[in-house]
C-alpha positions as CSV (number, residue, x, y, z in Angstrom):
1,M,33.3,56.0,82.3
2,K,30.8,58.7,84.8
3,K,31.3,58.0,89.0
4,I,28.9,59.7,91.2
5,L,30.5,61.8,93.5
6,S,28.4,63.5,96.4
7,I,29.8,66.1,97.8
8,L,29.5,67.1,101.4
9,L,30.0,70.7,102.8
10,S,30.5,72.0,106.3
11,L,30.2,75.3,107.2
12,A,31.7,77.4,110.2
13,L,28.4,79.1,112.4
14,V,29.2,82.2,114.7
15,V,26.2,83.2,117.1
16,S,26.7,87.1,118.7
17,L,27.4,86.6,122.4
18,G,26.4,90.3,122.6
19,A,22.5,89.7,122.8
20,L,23.8,86.6,125.3
21,T,25.5,88.8,127.7
22,A,22.7,90.9,127.7
23,A,19.5,89.0,128.0
24,P,20.9,86.1,129.0
25,A,17.0,84.0,129.0
26,A,16.7,84.4,125.2
27,A,16.9,81.7,123.0
28,V,19.2,81.7,119.7
29,T,17.5,80.5,116.7
30,V,20.3,78.8,114.3
31,T,19.8,77.9,111.4
32,L,21.8,75.4,109.1
33,P,23.2,75.8,105.5
34,T,22.3,74.0,102.6
35,I,23.9,72.7,99.6
36,S,21.9,72.7,96.1
37,P,22.6,70.0,94.3
38,T,24.3,68.1,97.4
39,S,25.5,65.6,94.8
40,A,26.9,65.4,90.9
41,T,28.0,63.2,87.9
42,Y,31.7,64.0,87.1
43,N,32.8,62.2,83.2
44,L,35.7,60.8,83.4
45,D,36.3,61.4,79.4
46,A,34.6,65.1,79.9
47,P,35.8,66.4,82.8
48,A,34.3,69.3,83.9
49,Q,33.8,71.9,87.6
50,V,31.3,71.1,89.6
51,T,29.5,73.6,91.0
52,T,26.5,74.2,93.9
53,T,24.8,76.8,95.3
54,I,25.0,77.6,98.9
55,T,22.0,79.1,100.9
56,W,24.3,80.1,104.2
57,N,20.8,81.1,106.5
58,S,22.9,81.4,109.8
59,A,26.8,80.0,108.6
60,T,29.1,82.9,107.7
61,K,31.9,80.5,106.3
62,I,32.9,77.5,105.4
63,N,35.0,75.7,107.7
64,S,35.8,73.1,105.1
65,I,34.8,70.3,102.5
66,V,34.4,67.1,102.6
67,D,33.8,64.2,99.8
68,T,32.9,60.9,99.7
69,E,36.1,59.5,98.8
70,G,37.1,60.6,101.7
71,G,39.9,64.2,100.3
72,N,39.5,67.1,102.2
73,L,39.3,70.0,100.6
74,G,40.2,72.4,102.9
75,A,39.1,75.5,104.2
76,D,41.0,77.7,102.0
77,G,40.1,76.1,98.4
78,A,44.0,75.8,98.0
79,G,42.9,75.8,93.9
80,N,40.4,72.8,95.0
81,W,37.3,75.1,95.2
82,T,37.0,78.5,94.6
83,L,33.2,80.4,95.9
84,V,32.0,82.6,92.8
85,G,30.0,86.1,94.0
86,T,28.3,84.7,97.2
87,D,26.5,82.0,97.7
88,L,27.7,79.7,93.8
89,L,30.7,76.4,95.5
90,V,32.8,75.7,91.9
91,I,34.5,72.3,92.6
92,E,37.4,72.0,90.1
93,T,38.6,70.0,87.4
94,S,42.4,69.4,89.1
95,Y,40.6,68.5,92.2
96,L,37.8,65.8,91.3
97,G,40.3,64.4,88.4
98,G,43.1,63.1,91.4
99,V,40.9,62.0,93.3
100,L,38.4,60.1,90.9
101,T,41.1,58.2,89.1
């Protein structure tokens, strides 16, 4: 049985206030992060990790990860996800199997 899982990723943004203090009228441009792909097919009969690539833009860290089933994977991973290198987010099968069964 296959089930479609969409993963929503929330990333914390950090903006340097030093630039605003030095030039209060200066515009600050913030570019939101993106993930690709934003959804994956998870096969309950052949469990596998789900991966997505993060394009950080102005973001600097993961604030939280929420799936469309209402689960919160947490900001620190807690065994539910890992960040491989600087941009590959891996959602673990142990989490996926628990929320999709």
